[in-house]
C-alpha positions, 0 to 999 in steps of 0.5 A: 809179140803183143803191144800193151799200152796205158793212159798217160795224163801228165808228164814231168815238167822236163818233158814239156821242155822236150816237146817244145824244143822238138816242135820248134826245131823238128816239126814235120809234116806227114808224107806218103809212106811215112806211116803217120810219124809226126811231131805233136802239137804243143797243146796235146803234148802232155796226153797220149798212150804209153808203150813200155813193154818192148824188149831190150837186150844189153851187153858189154863190149871192149872199147877200141883204142882212143886218142889221148894226145894233147889234153889238159889232163893226163891219167896216172896210177893204178887200182884194183876195182872189186868189179872191173879188176885192174886198171893202170894209166901212164903217161908220156911227155916231152919236156922243153928248154925254158930258154935256148942255149942255157949257159951251163959250164960243167966245170963250174957247176955242182948239181944239187937235185933234179925234180919232176913235178906234176900238179893234181887235178883230181883222183878216182878211187883211193889215195893209197900209196903208189910206186912211180917210175920214170924212164927216158923215152927213145922214140921221137915224139911230135906234137902234130902226131896222133897218139892212142891209149894203147901205144907205148913208145920205146924207153930206156928200162933204167929207172930215173927216179932216185932210189928211195923216192919211188913210193909216193902217198898222193896229197891232193889237199896241201899246197907245195911250199917252195923252201927257197922262194917261199912261193905256194903251188898247187898240190903236186907229185914230186919225184926226185930224179937221178942226179945223173940226169941233171949232169947230162943236161949240164954236160950238154951245155954249149953244144948243138943239143941245147941250141933250141928246143927243136934240137933239144927234143931231138936229143932228149925225146921225153919221159914216160911216168908210169907205176908198178903196184903188184901188192894192190889187192881189191879195193886198193889204189886210185887213178890220179888226174894230173893237170899237165897245163898247170905251171907246177908241172915241170922238171926243175934242176938245182945247181951251184956255181962254184965261183959265185956260190950261187944256187940257181935253178933251170926249169924244163917246161911241160906245157901245151907245146909238148907232145904228150898223151895217156896210155891205159891197161885193163886187166879183167881176168877173174871178173864177171866182165871177163865172163861177159865178154866171153858170153854176151847174154850175161849182159842181160843181168848187168852191163858195164861202162868204163872210161879210160878206153875200157868198156862200152855197152850195146843196147838193142831193141829187136822188136822196135819195128812193131811200133808200126803195127800201131797204125798212124800215130804221132810220137810225142817222146821216146825215152830210154831209162837205164837204172844204175846199181850204185850204193851211196857210200861206194867211193867208186861213183858212176860216170857223171855223163855217158853218151848214146850213139846209133849204129850204121850198117857197117858198124861205125857210129852216128850221132842221133838227131836228138842231140841237136836239142842240146845235152840237157834235153838229149840226156846222158847225165847221171841222176843221183836222186833216181840213180838212172841215166835218161836219153830222149831219143825220139827223132832217132827212133823216128828215123828208124821207124821211117826206114831212114836208118836200120835197127842196128842197136845203140852204143853207150860209152862214157863221155870224156873217156880219154880223161876219165876213170869213171865206171858204171854198172847197170841193171840189165832187163833180167837184173835181180834188182827191182828196176830194169832198163826200159824204153818208154814211147809216148804216142797219140794215135789219129 
């Protein structure tokens, strides 16, 4: 492969910041066998030659399952993405007594209602009506256990949502006003549950099952909240970001005491002492992604990233070691530029931040040294003006060129995948788009 270079007289101001921090943290001296790879003195950093013709290979891979337990937000809902197909998210959570040994007297209580409320944080997609279901968990949940995105606990298939209350149209913008207290709270999903559940709790009053939260969570193990939207078609639906740490997230039981005539409420808490996690399901049937997962060469046209333990991406630079043929040189900057195919009116915005990792010989990943310069220098943020992601990977490539790491490619993934439904469509090296991904290496020979 022939290496082509061109003169570069000035770079963007942020590159100067990259060089300055690199000099501060990573200045090094040439040693025998290091092929002359040095960090450029600051006064020469805005000058050099450019190599930007190295071949790139890109493709999409399935993400492994990821941990989704004990996070501030859980995801809930389903959508049919025109590119990515069907995505569904559900959540498992414990509930806890607000007070030990509540003094429920079944003979003196009439249950009015019981409501599961979960505060909204945000959403991705559309705020279409969805069909929600709540089930009783049968497996014991523990806060100190690890839970993964593909893990579904055993649950009773009897829907706890009262008939007629399953279909809800998410309202992210209007606060909930309590008719009894007059208090306002964060916009929330409110699912009225079957009164039989409340009656079970009342009937357990005075028993060991309600003595404290250890006993209660062993007796009533938790709730599985999910959706079922078979009528959704392309473009329908959305993934709801649920704020599990908000005070509005709870189960509230309303009842009347016969003797006093008082209306009383009892709250079952959902808080940071509850075991909870999110599950994800993805169905790529009939999509271009399904085709690419079967034939990775299709990734050279477009490749994809998706949160929610969906999709990751690989980038290979097969001829990277040819850089050593340039002789003794100083690497000023290595910048990976990845164009994003996004139209401004598309409601499904690209992931605001992605991450790049190196790959060890055994397939595990490692964090490039460049991350030590900080996110703002290392990159990965979506540049909405230019519709690209950028990574400064100077030290990462230097480690490979010096033989400290093997050239096994790089992996991309959505930052915060456990709490993100974002996805990105990126141009591959053979894209019909006028922009293709590139690796720009700025260097100085000596």
